[in-house]
C-alpha positions in Angstrom: 0.0 0.0 0.0 1.2 3.5 -0.8 2.0 5.9 2.1 0.0 9.1 2.6 1.8 12.1 1.2 3.5 14.6 3.5 2.1 17.7 2.0 -1.5 17.4 3.2 -0.3 16.7 6.7 2.0 19.7 6.6 -0.8 21.9 5.3 -3.1 20.8 8.2 -0.3 21.9 10.7 0.0 25.3 8.9 -3.7 26.1 9.1 -4.5 24.5 12.4 -4.6 27.8 14.3 -6.8 29.4 11.7 -9.2 26.5 11.6 -9.5 26.3 15.4 -10.9 29.8 15.4 -13.8 28.8 13.0 -17.1 27.8 14.5 -18.5 26.4 11.2 -15.6 24.1 10.3 -17.8 21.0 9.5 -19.9 23.1 7.1 -16.8 24.5 5.4 -15.3 21.1 4.8 -18.6 19.7 3.6 -19.0 22.6 1.1 -15.4 22.2 -0.1 -16.0 18.5 -0.8 -19.3 19.3 -2.5 -17.4 21.8 -4.7 -15.2 19.0 -5.9 -17.8 16.3 -6.5 -20.4 18.6 -8.1 -17.8 20.1 -10.5 -17.1 23.7 -10.3 -18.5 24.5 -13.9 -16.2 27.4 -14.1 -17.3 28.8 -10.7 -14.7 30.2 -8.4 -14.4 29.3 -4.8 -16.4 31.7 -2.6 -13.5 33.5 -0.8 -15.8 34.4 2.1 -16.2 30.7 2.9 -12.6 30.2 4.0 -9.0 31.2 3.1 -7.5 29.8 0.0 -4.9 27.9 2.1 -7.6 26.2 4.1 -9.5 25.1 1.0 -6.2 23.9 -0.5 -5.6 21.9 2.7 -9.0 20.2 2.6 -8.7 19.4 -1.1 -5.2 18.0 -0.7 -6.3 15.7 2.1 -9.4 14.4 0.3 -7.5 14.0 -3.0 -4.8 11.9 -1.3 -7.3 9.9 0.8 -9.4 9.2 -2.4 -6.3 8.3 -4.4 -5.3 5.7 -1.8 -8.9 4.5 -1.4 -8.8 5.1 2.4 -11.8 4.6 4.5 -12.7 7.2 7.1 -11.2 5.2 10.0 -7.8 4.9 8.2 -7.9 8.6 7.3 -8.6 9.5 10.9 -5.6 7.4 12.1 -3.3 9.1 9.7 -4.2 12.8 10.2 -3.1 14.8 13.2 -5.7 15.0 16.0 -7.4 18.4 15.7 -10.7 20.0 14.9 -9.8 20.4 11.2 -8.9 16.7 10.8 -12.2 15.7 12.4 -14.1 18.0 10.1 -12.3 16.7 7.0 -12.9 13.1 8.1 -16.6 13.8 8.6 -17.0 15.4 5.2 -14.9 12.7 3.6 -17.2 10.0 5.0 -20.2 11.7 3.4 -18.6 12.3 0.0 -16.1 9.4 -0.2 -17.9 7.4 -2.9 -18.6 10.4 -5.0 -15.0 11.6 -4.6 -13.8 8.2 -5.9 -16.2 8.4 -8.9 -14.9 11.9 -9.6 -11.2 10.9 -9.3 -11.8 7.9 -11.6 -12.6 10.3 -14.4 -9.3 12.0 -14.1 -6.7 10.7 -16.5 -4.2 11.6 -19.1 -2.9 10.1 -22.2 -0.7 11.4 -25.0 -2.7 12.9 -27.9 -3.6 10.5 -30.7 -2.3 11.2 -34.2 -5.3 11.1 -36.6 -3.7 12.4 -39.8 -0.3 13.1 -41.3 0.3 15.5 -44.1 3.6 16.5 -45.8 4.9 18.6 -48.7 8.3 19.4 -50.1 9.5 23.0 -50.0 12.6 24.8 -51.2 13.4 27.3 -48.4 14.1 26.8 -44.8 13.8 29.6 -42.3 16.0 29.4 -39.3 16.8 31.8 -36.4 19.8 33.0 -38.5 17.6 33.7 -41.6 16.5 32.0 -44.8 18.5 29.1 -46.2 17.9 27.5 -49.6 17.6 23.8 -49.9 15.0 21.1 -50.1 13.0 20.6 -47.0 10.1 18.5 -46.0 7.2 20.3 -44.2 5.4 17.7 -42.0 2.1 18.1 -40.2 0.7 15.8 -37.5 -3.0 16.3 -36.7 -3.7 15.1 -33.2 -6.7 14.8 -30.8 -6.0 15.1 -27.1 -7.8 12.7 -24.8 -11.2 13.9 -23.7 -11.6 16.5 -26.5 -12.8 16.6 -30.1 -10.4 19.4 -31.1 -7.8 18.7 -33.6 -4.4 20.3 -32.9 -1.8 20.5 -35.7 1.9 19.9 -34.9 4.1 21.1 -37.8 7.8 21.1 -38.4 10.3 21.4 -41.2 13.3 19.2 -41.7 16.1 18.6 -44.3 16.9 15.3 -45.8 19.3 14.3 -43.0 16.8 15.2 -40.2 14.1 13.3 -42.0 16.3 10.3 -42.3 17.0 10.5 -38.5 13.3 10.8 -37.8 12.6 7.8 -40.0 15.3 5.8 -38.3 13.9 6.7 -34.9 10.4 5.6 -36.0 11.9 2.3 -37.3 13.6 1.7 -34.0 10.3 2.3 -32.1 8.5 0.0 -34.5 11.1 -2.8 -34.0 11.0 -2.4 -30.2 7.2 -2.7 -30.2 7.4 -5.7 -32.5 10.0 -7.4 -30.2 7.9 -6.7 -27.1 4.8 -8.1 -28.7 6.7 -11.3 -29.7 8.3 -11.9 -26.3 
């Protein structure tokens, strides 16, 4: 099992004095959890609810607890014993399942190449100026995960750079082939 990150614990210690002065700490933690699970839809955190540091602390703790799939008892054992920890655990207990659902939607993958286009040109512009010579203009159209927007990645290369690029692609292809056959 992974260990709980140090940063959320350190943040609790930093805001402990501020949080002990608040009489509505349970309500604040619950609203901060709700803000995460309901999606903020572009809304900003209501600064009158609590300080930015307190909000960051609650979010760091619940994100770490959710990432590690902790139950409320395990979270309670890990956190320092104080009013803020108790309020976070109480809110986490209420929102735990929804937080896990929300976290499961977070992911990242490299963009997928959906199209490649190229053409041959006769002039290459560099930072030193224009140079004549044959160059290939290459365009990769990509779609990032979770979007429908196509992003174009373009570059120019001379015949030697193109040969290096092709060699690199061939090495990657051979590596994938070898892994698939082993």
